[in-house]
C-alpha positions as CSV (number, residue, x, y, z in Angstrom):
1,X,0.0,0.2,0.0
2,X,1.5,3.3,-0.8
3,X,2.8,5.3,2.7
4,X,2.2,8.7,1.5
5,X,5.6,10.0,2.7
6,X,7.1,13.4,2.3
7,X,10.6,13.4,1.8
8,X,11.4,15.0,5.1
9,X,9.8,11.2,6.8
10,X,11.4,9.6,4.4
11,X,14.7,11.3,5.4
12,X,12.9,10.8,9.3
13,X,13.2,7.3,9.2
14,X,16.3,7.1,7.8
15,X,17.7,8.6,10.5
16,X,15.2,7.2,12.8
17,X,13.5,10.3,14.2
18,X,10.9,12.3,14.2
19,X,10.4,15.5,11.3
20,X,11.3,18.6,13.4
21,X,8.5,21.1,13.4
22,X,9.8,24.1,11.2
23,X,11.0,27.2,12.9
24,X,8.3,28.9,15.1
25,X,7.4,32.0,13.0
26,X,9.2,35.7,15.4
27,X,11.8,37.7,15.1
28,X,12.1,38.3,11.0
29,X,15.0,36.4,10.5
30,X,18.6,38.6,9.5
31,X,20.8,37.4,7.1
32,X,23.0,39.9,7.7
33,X,24.5,38.4,11.1
34,X,25.4,35.8,9.5
35,X,28.9,34.8,9.2
36,X,30.4,36.5,6.5
37,X,27.1,38.2,4.9
38,X,28.5,40.4,3.2
39,X,26.2,43.7,1.6
40,X,26.0,43.4,-2.5
41,X,23.5,43.9,-5.4
42,X,21.5,40.6,-6.1
43,X,23.2,39.7,-9.1
44,X,21.1,38.7,-12.5
45,X,21.9,35.3,-12.8
46,X,23.7,32.6,-10.7
47,X,25.7,29.3,-11.6
48,X,24.2,26.9,-9.4
49,X,27.0,24.7,-7.4
50,X,27.0,20.9,-8.8
51,X,28.0,17.8,-7.2
52,X,30.9,15.1,-7.6
53,X,29.9,11.5,-8.0
54,X,31.4,9.3,-5.1
55,X,31.5,5.6,-5.4
56,X,30.6,5.8,-1.4
57,X,29.4,8.4,0.4
58,X,31.4,10.3,3.2
59,X,32.3,9.2,6.8
60,X,31.9,11.6,10.0
61,X,30.2,14.6,11.6
62,X,31.3,16.7,9.3
63,X,28.3,16.6,6.7
64,X,24.7,16.3,6.1
65,X,23.8,13.9,3.8
66,X,20.0,15.2,1.6
67,X,18.1,12.5,-0.5
68,X,18.8,12.9,-4.0
69,X,16.1,14.4,-6.0
70,X,15.2,13.4,-9.5
71,X,14.0,16.1,-11.3
72,X,14.8,19.3,-12.6
73,X,17.3,22.5,-11.0
74,X,16.3,25.4,-10.9
75,X,17.2,28.9,-9.2
76,X,14.8,30.8,-8.7
77,X,14.7,34.8,-8.2
78,X,13.2,36.7,-6.4
79,X,13.4,40.5,-7.1
80,X,10.5,42.9,-5.9
81,X,7.6,41.2,-6.2
82,X,8.6,38.5,-9.6
83,X,10.1,35.7,-9.7
84,X,11.9,34.2,-12.6
85,X,12.7,30.2,-12.1
86,X,15.8,29.4,-14.1
87,X,17.2,26.3,-15.4
88,X,20.7,25.2,-14.7
89,X,22.4,26.9,-17.6
90,X,20.2,30.3,-17.0
91,X,17.3,29.5,-18.9
92,X,13.9,31.7,-18.3
93,X,11.7,28.5,-16.9
94,X,8.7,31.1,-15.4
95,X,7.0,29.6,-17.7
96,X,7.2,26.2,-17.3
97,X,6.9,26.4,-13.9
98,X,3.7,29.1,-13.3
99,X,2.4,27.4,-10.0
100,X,5.7,27.4,-8.1
101,X,6.7,30.5,-8.7
102,X,3.6,32.0,-7.8
103,X,3.7,30.5,-4.9
104,X,7.2,31.8,-4.5
105,X,6.1,35.8,-4.8
106,X,4.4,35.1,-0.9
107,X,8.0,34.2,0.1
108,X,8.2,37.1,3.4
109,X,11.9,38.7,1.5
110,X,12.3,42.0,-1.0
111,X,15.6,39.9,-3.0
112,X,16.6,36.0,-2.7
113,X,17.9,34.4,-5.2
114,X,17.1,30.3,-3.6
115,X,18.2,26.7,-4.8
116,X,16.0,23.9,-5.2
117,X,14.8,20.5,-7.4
118,X,11.7,20.6,-9.4
119,X,10.1,17.2,-8.5
120,X,7.1,14.8,-9.1
121,X,6.1,12.7,-6.1
122,X,5.5,8.7,-6.3
123,X,2.7,7.7,-3.5
124,X,5.1,7.0,-1.9
125,X,7.7,10.6,-1.2
126,X,10.4,9.4,-4.0
127,X,10.6,11.6,-7.4
128,X,9.8,10.1,-10.1
129,X,11.3,12.1,-13.4
130,X,9.6,10.1,-16.0
131,X,6.0,11.6,-14.5
132,X,7.7,15.1,-14.6
133,X,8.2,14.8,-18.2
134,X,5.4,13.6,-19.2
135,X,3.0,15.9,-16.4
136,X,4.9,18.6,-18.7
137,X,4.7,17.8,-22.3
138,X,1.0,17.5,-20.8
139,X,1.1,21.8,-19.9
140,X,0.1,20.6,-16.4
141,X,1.9,22.2,-13.1
142,X,-0.2,21.0,-10.6
143,X,1.2,18.3,-9.4
144,X,4.8,20.0,-9.0
145,X,6.9,20.3,-5.5
146,X,9.9,22.7,-5.8
147,X,11.8,21.1,-3.2
148,X,14.5,24.1,-1.8
149,X,17.9,23.4,0.0
150,X,19.8,26.5,-0.4
151,X,19.9,29.8,-0.1
152,X,23.1,32.2,-2.1
153,X,21.2,35.4,-1.6
154,X,19.0,37.1,0.6
155,X,17.5,40.4,0.9
156,X,21.1,43.0,-0.3
157,X,23.3,40.4,1.1
158,X,25.8,38.2,-0.3
159,X,26.0,34.2,1.6
160,X,28.1,32.4,-0.9
161,X,30.6,32.6,1.9
162,X,28.6,31.1,4.6
163,X,28.3,28.1,6.1
164,X,26.2,25.6,4.5
165,X,24.0,25.3,7.7
166,X,23.5,28.5,8.6
167,X,22.2,29.5,5.0
168,X,20.0,25.9,5.6
169,X,18.7,27.1,8.5
170,X,18.2,30.7,7.9
171,X,16.5,29.1,4.2
172,X,13.9,27.3,6.3
173,X,13.0,29.9,9.0
174,X,11.8,32.0,5.8
175,X,9.6,28.7,4.8
176,X,8.6,28.6,8.2
177,X,6.7,31.9,7.5
178,X,4.9,31.6,4.5
179,X,1.3,31.4,6.1
180,X,-0.8,30.5,4.9
181,X,2.1,27.5,4.0
182,X,1.8,26.0,0.5
183,X,2.0,22.2,-0.4
184,X,4.1,22.5,-3.4
185,X,7.2,24.8,-1.5
186,X,9.1,22.5,0.7
187,X,12.3,22.5,2.4
188,X,14.8,19.8,1.7
189,X,15.6,18.5,4.6
190,X,19.2,16.8,5.8
191,X,20.4,14.3,7.8
192,X,23.4,14.3,10.3
193,X,24.5,11.0,10.5
194,X,26.4,8.3,9.7
195,X,26.6,8.8,5.6
196,X,27.1,5.1,5.1
197,X,24.3,4.2,7.7
198,X,21.9,7.1,5.7
199,X,22.8,5.6,2.1
200,X,21.9,2.2,3.1
201,X,18.1,3.9,4.1
202,X,18.0,6.3,1.0
203,X,18.7,2.9,-1.0
204,X,16.2,0.4,0.2
205,X,13.0,3.0,0.3
206,X,13.8,3.1,-3.4
207,X,15.8,6.3,-3.8
208,X,18.3,7.4,-6.6
209,X,20.6,8.0,-4.0
210,X,22.1,11.2,-1.8
211,X,24.4,14.7,-2.1
212,X,26.8,14.5,0.9
213,X,27.9,17.8,1.8
214,X,30.0,19.9,3.8
215,X,28.6,21.7,7.0
216,X,30.8,24.5,6.6
217,X,31.2,24.2,3.4
218,X,30.9,27.9,0.9
219,X,28.9,27.8,-2.0
220,X,30.9,27.8,-5.3
221,X,29.1,28.0,-8.5
222,X,30.7,24.7,-10.0
223,X,31.0,21.5,-9.7
224,X,32.4,20.7,-6.7
225,X,34.1,18.4,-3.9
226,X,32.5,20.3,-1.2
227,X,29.4,18.7,-2.3
228,X,29.0,14.9,-3.6
229,X,26.8,12.2,-4.8
230,X,26.0,9.0,-3.9
231,X,23.9,6.8,-6.4
232,X,21.5,4.1,-5.2
233,X,21.1,2.4,-9.4
234,X,23.3,3.8,-12.1
235,X,22.2,6.3,-14.2
236,X,23.3,8.4,-16.8
237,X,22.5,11.1,-19.1
238,X,23.1,10.2,-23.2
239,X,23.2,11.1,-26.6
240,X,19.7,9.7,-28.8
241,X,22.2,9.0,-32.5
242,X,19.3,6.8,-34.0
243,X,16.1,4.1,-33.2
244,X,15.1,1.3,-34.8
245,X,12.0,0.8,-36.3
246,X,8.9,-1.2,-33.6
247,X,8.3,-4.8,-33.6
248,X,5.2,-6.7,-33.3
249,X,2.2,-4.4,-32.1
250,X,4.8,-1.4,-30.6
251,X,3.9,1.6,-32.2
252,X,6.6,4.6,-32.5
253,X,9.6,2.9,-32.6
254,X,11.5,-0.3,-31.2
255,X,14.6,1.1,-29.2
256,X,17.3,4.0,-28.8
257,X,21.0,4.1,-29.9
258,X,22.6,6.4,-27.2
259,X,26.5,7.2,-26.6
260,X,28.6,9.6,-25.1
261,X,31.0,12.0,-25.9
262,X,34.8,11.1,-25.5
263,X,37.3,12.7,-27.7
264,X,34.9,14.5,-29.2
265,X,32.8,12.1,-30.9
266,X,30.7,10.1,-30.1
267,X,31.2,6.7,-28.2
268,X,28.1,4.1,-28.7
269,X,27.4,2.6,-25.5
270,X,24.5,1.2,-26.5
271,X,19.8,0.5,-26.4
272,X,17.3,0.9,-25.2
273,X,13.9,0.0,-25.6
274,X,11.6,-0.2,-22.3
275,X,10.2,2.6,-20.1
276,X,8.2,4.3,-22.2
277,X,4.8,5.0,-22.3
278,X,2.5,4.9,-25.0
279,X,2.3,8.4,-25.0
280,X,6.1,9.0,-25.0
281,X,6.7,6.5,-28.1
282,X,4.5,9.5,-29.8
283,X,5.6,12.3,-28.4
284,X,9.4,11.4,-29.1
285,X,8.5,9.5,-32.4
286,X,7.3,13.2,-33.5
287,X,10.6,14.5,-32.3
288,X,13.3,11.4,-33.6
289,X,12.0,12.1,-37.3
290,X,12.7,15.7,-37.4
291,X,15.9,14.9,-37.3
292,X,16.5,12.2,-38.8
293,X,19.9,11.6,-41.7
294,X,21.5,10.0,-43.4
295,X,23.9,8.6,-42.2
296,X,25.6,7.2,-38.4
297,X,26.9,9.8,-35.9
298,X,29.1,8.0,-34.1
299,X,32.1,7.0,-33.3
300,X,32.2,3.7,-34.5
301,X,28.4,2.8,-35.8
302,X,27.3,-0.3,-33.7
303,X,26.4,-2.9,-35.5
304,X,25.2,-7.1,-35.3
305,X,21.9,-7.5,-33.0
306,X,22.0,-4.2,-32.0
307,X,20.5,-2.6,-35.9
308,X,19.1,-5.8,-36.6
309,X,16.0,-4.5,-38.4
310,X,15.4,-1.0,-39.8
311,X,17.8,1.8,-38.3
312,X,17.5,5.4,-39.2
313,X,19.7,7.8,-37.7
314,X,19.4,11.4,-36.3
315,X,21.6,14.5,-35.4
316,X,22.7,14.1,-31.9
317,X,20.1,16.4,-30.1
318,X,18.4,14.8,-27.5
319,X,19.2,13.8,-24.6
320,X,17.8,10.2,-22.3
321,X,18.6,9.5,-19.2
322,X,18.3,5.9,-18.5
323,X,18.7,3.9,-16.2
324,X,20.4,0.7,-15.5
325,X,22.2,-2.0,-14.7
326,X,26.0,-1.5,-14.9
327,X,28.4,-1.5,-17.9
328,X,29.5,-4.6,-20.0
329,X,33.2,-5.5,-20.5
330,X,32.3,-4.1,-23.9
331,X,31.5,-0.5,-22.4
332,X,27.5,-1.6,-23.4
333,X,24.8,-1.0,-20.5
334,X,23.2,-3.1,-19.5
335,X,19.7,-3.4,-18.2
336,X,18.9,0.0,-19.4
337,X,15.2,1.5,-18.9
338,X,14.5,5.1,-20.5
339,X,13.6,7.9,-18.0
340,X,12.4,10.5,-19.9
341,X,14.6,13.0,-22.0
342,X,16.8,15.9,-20.8
343,X,15.7,19.7,-21.3
344,X,18.0,21.3,-19.3
345,X,21.5,19.7,-20.3
346,X,23.3,20.2,-23.8
347,X,24.0,16.8,-26.0
348,X,28.1,18.2,-25.9
349,X,28.5,18.1,-22.3
350,X,27.8,14.6,-21.7
351,X,30.2,12.3,-21.2
352,X,30.5,9.1,-19.2
353,X,29.8,10.0,-15.6
354,X,32.5,8.2,-13.0
355,X,32.5,8.5,-9.3
356,X,36.5,10.8,-8.3
357,X,38.9,7.7,-7.1
358,X,42.4,8.5,-6.7
359,X,45.7,6.7,-7.1
360,X,45.5,4.8,-3.7
361,X,41.8,3.5,-4.6
362,X,40.1,6.6,-2.1
363,X,37.9,8.4,-3.0
364,X,37.4,12.4,-2.7
365,X,35.2,11.4,0.6
366,X,38.3,9.9,2.1
367,X,36.0,6.3,2.6
368,X,37.8,3.3,1.1
369,X,36.6,2.5,-2.9
370,X,34.5,-1.1,-2.9
371,X,36.0,-2.5,-6.1
372,X,32.9,-3.8,-6.7
373,X,31.8,-0.1,-8.1
374,X,34.7,1.5,-8.9
375,X,34.8,2.1,-12.7
376,X,37.1,3.7,-15.1
377,X,36.7,7.1,-16.4
378,X,35.9,8.3,-19.6
379,X,37.1,11.7,-21.2
380,X,35.8,14.8,-19.0
381,X,34.7,18.5,-21.0
382,X,35.2,21.2,-20.0
383,X,34.5,24.2,-21.4
384,X,34.4,22.8,-24.2
385,X,37.9,21.4,-24.6
386,X,38.0,17.7,-24.0
387,X,40.2,16.7,-21.1
388,X,41.6,13.7,-21.1
389,X,42.5,10.9,-18.4
390,X,40.7,13.3,-15.9
391,X,41.8,11.2,-13.0
392,X,44.9,11.4,-13.7
393,X,47.1,13.2,-10.7
394,X,49.0,16.0,-11.6
395,X,49.7,17.2,-7.8
396,X,50.1,13.9,-5.1
397,X,50.3,15.7,-2.5
398,X,46.6,16.8,-2.4
399,X,45.2,14.9,-4.6
400,X,44.8,17.2,-7.8
401,X,43.8,15.3,-10.9
402,X,43.9,16.6,-13.9
403,X,40.0,17.3,-14.2
404,X,40.2,19.0,-11.5
405,X,43.4,21.6,-12.8
406,X,40.7,22.1,-15.3
407,X,37.9,23.1,-13.5
408,X,40.0,25.0,-11.3
409,X,41.0,27.7,-14.4
410,X,37.3,27.9,-15.9
411,X,36.7,29.0,-12.5
412,X,39.0,31.8,-12.3
413,X,39.3,32.6,-16.8
414,X,38.5,35.8,-15.8
415,X,41.2,36.4,-13.7
416,X,44.0,34.8,-15.5
417,X,43.1,35.3,-19.0
418,X,44.1,39.1,-20.1
419,X,47.3,38.2,-17.9
420,X,48.0,35.3,-20.8
421,X,45.7,35.5,-24.3
422,X,48.1,37.2,-27.1
423,X,51.2,36.6,-25.8
424,X,53.7,34.2,-26.8
425,X,53.6,31.8,-24.1
426,X,56.5,29.5,-22.1
427,X,54.8,26.7,-20.9
428,X,56.5,24.0,-18.2
429,X,54.9,20.9,-19.1
430,X,54.2,17.8,-16.5
431,X,52.4,15.2,-18.7
432,X,52.8,13.2,-15.5
433,X,51.9,15.2,-13.0
434,X,54.7,17.5,-11.4
435,X,56.2,14.3,-9.4
436,X,56.9,13.0,-13.0
437,X,59.0,14.2,-16.2
438,X,58.9,18.0,-16.4
439,X,59.6,20.6,-19.3
440,X,59.7,24.2,-20.8
441,X,58.9,24.1,-24.4
442,X,58.7,27.1,-26.6
443,X,57.2,25.9,-30.1
444,X,55.0,22.8,-30.2
445,X,56.8,20.0,-32.0
446,X,53.1,18.6,-32.6
447,X,50.3,18.6,-34.0
448,X,48.4,22.0,-32.6
449,X,44.9,22.1,-31.7
450,X,42.7,24.2,-32.8
451,X,42.1,25.6,-29.7
452,X,45.7,26.9,-30.2
453,X,47.3,29.1,-32.2
454,X,51.2,30.0,-33.7
455,X,52.4,32.6,-34.1
456,X,55.8,32.8,-35.7
457,X,58.8,34.8,-34.2
458,X,61.9,35.3,-35.2
459,X,65.0,34.5,-32.7
460,X,68.6,33.2,-32.4
461,X,67.6,29.8,-34.8
462,X,65.1,31.5,-37.1
463,X,61.2,30.9,-37.2
464,X,59.9,29.7,-34.3
465,X,56.4,28.7,-33.7
466,X,54.8,30.5,-30.4
467,X,52.4,29.3,-29.1
468,X,48.8,31.8,-28.4
469,X,45.7,31.5,-26.9
470,X,42.9,33.6,-27.1
471,X,40.1,32.1,-24.9
472,X,39.0,30.2,-22.0
473,X,39.3,27.0,-24.5
474,X,42.9,27.6,-25.1
475,X,43.6,27.7,-21.3
476,X,41.8,24.2,-21.2
477,X,43.9,23.3,-23.7
478,X,46.9,24.4,-21.9
479,X,46.0,22.1,-19.2
480,X,45.4,19.4,-21.3
481,X,48.4,19.0,-23.0
482,X,50.1,18.6,-19.3
483,X,50.8,22.5,-18.8
484,X,51.8,23.3,-15.2
485,X,52.8,27.3,-15.7
486,X,52.5,29.1,-18.0
487,X,55.0,32.0,-18.7
488,X,54.1,35.3,-20.9
489,X,56.5,37.3,-22.9
490,X,56.4,40.8,-21.1
491,X,55.1,42.4,-24.4
492,X,51.6,41.3,-26.9
493,X,51.9,39.7,-30.2
494,X,50.5,42.9,-32.2
495,X,53.9,44.9,-30.5
496,X,56.7,42.0,-30.1
497,X,59.4,44.7,-29.3
498,X,57.9,46.6,-27.3
499,X,56.6,45.5,-23.5
500,X,54.4,47.3,-21.8
501,X,55.0,45.6,-18.4
502,X,58.3,45.2,-16.4
503,X,58.9,43.0,-13.8
504,X,61.0,42.5,-10.8
505,X,61.4,39.2,-9.4
506,X,62.7,38.9,-5.8
507,X,64.2,36.1,-5.0
508,X,65.7,35.9,-1.6
509,X,68.6,34.7,-0.9
510,X,70.1,31.8,2.8
511,X,69.3,33.1,5.9
512,X,66.8,35.3,4.8
513,X,63.5,35.5,6.4
514,X,60.1,36.6,5.3
515,X,59.9,40.0,7.6
516,X,63.0,41.1,5.7
517,X,61.3,40.7,1.7
518,X,58.6,42.3,2.5
519,X,59.9,44.9,3.5
520,X,62.5,45.6,0.4
521,X,59.1,44.9,-1.5
522,X,58.5,47.9,-0.3
523,X,61.4,49.9,-1.0
524,X,61.4,48.5,-3.6
525,X,57.7,50.1,-4.6
526,X,59.0,53.3,-2.9
527,X,61.9,54.0,-5.1
528,X,60.1,53.1,-8.9
529,X,57.4,55.7,-7.2
530,X,59.9,58.0,-6.7
531,X,60.9,57.9,-10.9
532,X,57.2,58.4,-11.2
533,X,55.7,54.2,-11.5
534,X,52.8,52.8,-9.7
535,X,53.8,49.0,-9.6
536,X,52.0,46.0,-8.5
537,X,53.2,43.1,-6.3
538,X,52.5,39.1,-6.6
539,X,53.8,35.8,-4.9
540,X,55.9,33.9,-6.8
541,X,54.3,31.0,-5.3
542,X,58.0,29.9,-5.0
543,X,59.9,31.3,-2.3
544,X,60.1,35.4,-2.9
545,X,57.7,38.0,-4.3
546,X,57.1,39.5,-8.4
547,X,56.6,43.7,-8.8
548,X,55.1,44.4,-12.1
549,X,55.3,47.8,-13.6
550,X,52.6,49.1,-16.3
551,X,53.4,50.7,-19.4
552,X,52.7,51.6,-22.0
553,X,54.1,50.2,-25.4
554,X,57.1,52.6,-27.2
555,X,60.0,51.5,-25.4
556,X,62.2,48.7,-27.2
557,X,64.0,45.3,-24.9
558,X,67.2,47.1,-24.9
559,X,66.5,49.6,-23.3
560,X,64.0,47.7,-20.5
561,X,66.4,45.9,-19.8
562,X,68.6,48.6,-19.4
563,X,65.8,50.3,-16.9
564,X,64.9,47.2,-15.6
565,X,69.4,46.6,-14.5
566,X,69.2,50.5,-13.9
567,X,67.2,50.1,-10.5
568,X,68.4,46.5,-9.3
569,X,71.8,48.2,-9.5
570,X,70.2,51.6,-7.9
571,X,68.5,49.3,-4.1
572,X,71.6,47.7,-4.6
573,X,73.8,50.5,-4.2
574,X,71.9,51.7,-1.9
575,X,70.9,49.2,0.6
576,X,73.8,46.2,-0.1
577,X,73.2,44.7,3.1
578,X,69.5,43.7,1.0
579,X,69.7,43.6,-2.1
580,X,72.3,42.5,-5.0
581,X,71.6,41.9,-8.2
582,X,73.9,39.6,-9.5
583,X,73.3,36.5,-9.7
584,X,76.5,34.6,-8.2
585,X,74.9,32.9,-5.6
586,X,77.7,33.5,-3.5
587,X,77.0,37.1,-3.6
588,X,72.8,36.6,-2.1
589,X,73.5,35.2,1.7
590,X,71.4,37.2,3.3
591,X,70.4,39.2,0.3
592,X,67.6,39.4,-2.1
593,X,68.8,39.3,-5.5
594,X,66.5,41.8,-7.9
595,X,66.1,39.7,-11.2
596,X,65.8,42.2,-14.4
597,X,67.1,39.8,-16.8
598,X,62.9,38.8,-17.2
599,X,62.5,41.8,-19.3
600,X,64.7,40.9,-22.0
601,X,62.9,39.4,-25.2
602,X,62.1,36.2,-25.4
603,X,62.4,36.3,-20.9
604,X,59.1,35.0,-19.6
605,X,57.8,34.9,-16.0
606,X,55.4,33.0,-14.6
607,X,51.8,34.5,-15.1
608,X,49.7,36.5,-13.4
609,X,47.0,33.7,-11.3
610,X,49.2,30.5,-13.1
611,X,49.6,27.4,-11.3
612,X,53.5,26.8,-10.4
613,X,55.2,23.0,-10.2
614,X,56.1,23.3,-6.6
615,X,54.1,20.6,-3.7
616,X,50.8,22.4,-2.4
617,X,49.9,23.6,-6.1
618,X,50.6,26.7,-5.4
619,X,49.5,29.5,-7.7
620,X,51.0,32.9,-8.1
621,X,49.2,35.5,-7.0
622,X,48.4,39.2,-7.3
623,X,47.9,40.7,-4.0
624,X,47.0,44.6,-2.5
625,X,49.8,46.0,-1.2
626,X,47.6,46.7,2.1
627,X,47.2,42.6,1.5
628,X,52.1,42.5,2.0
629,X,52.1,41.1,5.8
630,X,53.5,38.0,7.6
631,X,50.4,35.6,6.8
632,X,50.7,36.1,2.9
633,X,53.7,34.1,1.9
634,X,54.5,32.6,-1.1
635,X,53.0,30.1,-1.4
636,X,49.6,31.1,0.4
637,X,47.0,30.9,-1.8
638,X,46.7,27.1,-3.4
639,X,44.8,25.6,-6.1
640,X,42.3,25.3,-3.4
641,X,41.9,28.2,-1.5
642,X,42.5,31.0,-3.9
643,X,39.0,30.1,-5.7
644,X,37.6,31.1,-2.1
645,X,39.3,34.4,-1.7
646,X,38.5,35.4,-5.4
647,X,34.6,35.6,-4.7
648,X,34.6,37.2,-0.7
649,X,37.2,39.8,-2.5
650,X,34.8,42.9,-4.3
651,X,37.2,43.3,-6.0
652,X,40.0,42.3,-8.5
653,X,43.5,43.4,-6.1
654,X,45.0,44.4,-9.7
655,X,41.6,46.4,-10.7
656,X,43.8,49.4,-12.5
657,X,46.1,47.4,-13.8
658,X,45.9,47.8,-17.5
659,X,44.0,51.5,-17.0
660,X,47.7,52.6,-15.8
661,X,48.7,54.7,-18.4
662,X,52.7,55.2,-17.9
663,X,55.9,55.8,-19.6
664,X,59.2,54.5,-19.1
665,X,61.0,57.9,-17.4
666,X,63.7,58.8,-19.9
């Protein structure tokens, strides 16, 4: 018999206690009181945080566990009584969910961005994606339920840096003030308990799985390791590449031929012939006929039993979600069942899903991976660029994978790209990670992907091809090549012979403390100011600091190098106890070597926001001068903490860098 339990009651069963009552009405909840809340205009749109698939749920008390919902991820934006429902890709879906949008208008907030999932519930309280699809196709909305689980912005306050548990408590307090309560707006409860026990109970209750979230985690607008999803049943989105003719009394089609993207091409993954209702067969057949094409879209088209009878090929434009038992040794789906079309996902982002597992047999949750459930990873796609071997570990000390590095650069692209695009690059490549062989490369002898450009530049050996990137796709392509450090020229390709930055590398010698390096950087800054030049400072990601001076193109390389040399020699003359301009190591103990040689034609310095090859995955990070203190060491910022820093800042620490108009003194 149907239980008619809500998701909260199912969650309560999993943790062995009743659902807590909603927060009592009383004083209006104030987002300003939350940890790290900051006043900020409400953004027009946000990118939702996504969970990383793992083999087993995380252990420990630092995690909250929610039942995995099987619906459409929706961000609701409330502004002056107007509600906009946005899909995970930012599409306006308010028209699909008008009843939910109208219910949200009663929420006692002036501004808010709410994160949740719209579902249709089965009688037992679990979500049913296929029923959701059928309801939307029929134009209905009465049975929709919007489960809310996060609140990244509220009443003029940015809460993305606020701990998750505080955000959820505020959200629950707001929902408790809905008067009267709306049946289609609900709080997505969480369970603070053993991840293994919650997962076991969820699977017994036929739920899709669980999502585990760090209780103190911030809201990251990307796929994150602070949110982990563990599935009870294997599910996968796949691209439809064709269909077979129906047999017997069946109408429409017999089976769908499915695939996923790997190495930029559609890879055949098997067929699905069950799970279709009569209405789904009719509607899907109509859609398929509109996109029919002559040849197969797959890299290696299926043969044999998979294409028995008449086969029709289609353009790869539709995405289906299927449930299946396992992948066979031939990488084909076994016992697949159709669950619905995914209107919120594009075909190009569909790759074979695989739990993230570290080389030591541990997944990112720190739990040992189950050998029976571990699966090999397929290629990933980041910013439209294929990343092969995404689980390859590049920084073993932190377990940073190739995919993690690509996602890091995608997250900070707006910050790093202005410093590296349209400049010749020298690359430090470590194809097997920082623990393997690394080598500098100026010219790529291999075939250059279309996301990169080769620029012919005359050098001592003749004319050679240097690499240039133009956008985020080029940046991610460098990760695909195993690049761990990006070193741009001090000039752009349009003015190769006229540098637009001067760099001083402050390299502390043995026996010199960090406070002395800070004092040395401030001294050099003041000398440059006396010459009428504004300078900017960044951590090197190694041992020292970099002072960077933006200038207007117009000075040749010889003049730029001569100026930098004169500044270094002047500092060494004024403070011989603190500086040296000589490379000889015998001169360096207790002093800072001011490396001015970075300002020669063809010489390079690691880019702002580039990773370094050192242990800990450090990043050469721009900082404000007032931030330069003893806590900001050269390797202070790393892959794991730099995105949070940039999210917390109101402005780019170098916000005026590209607006400065200054020239070297005569």
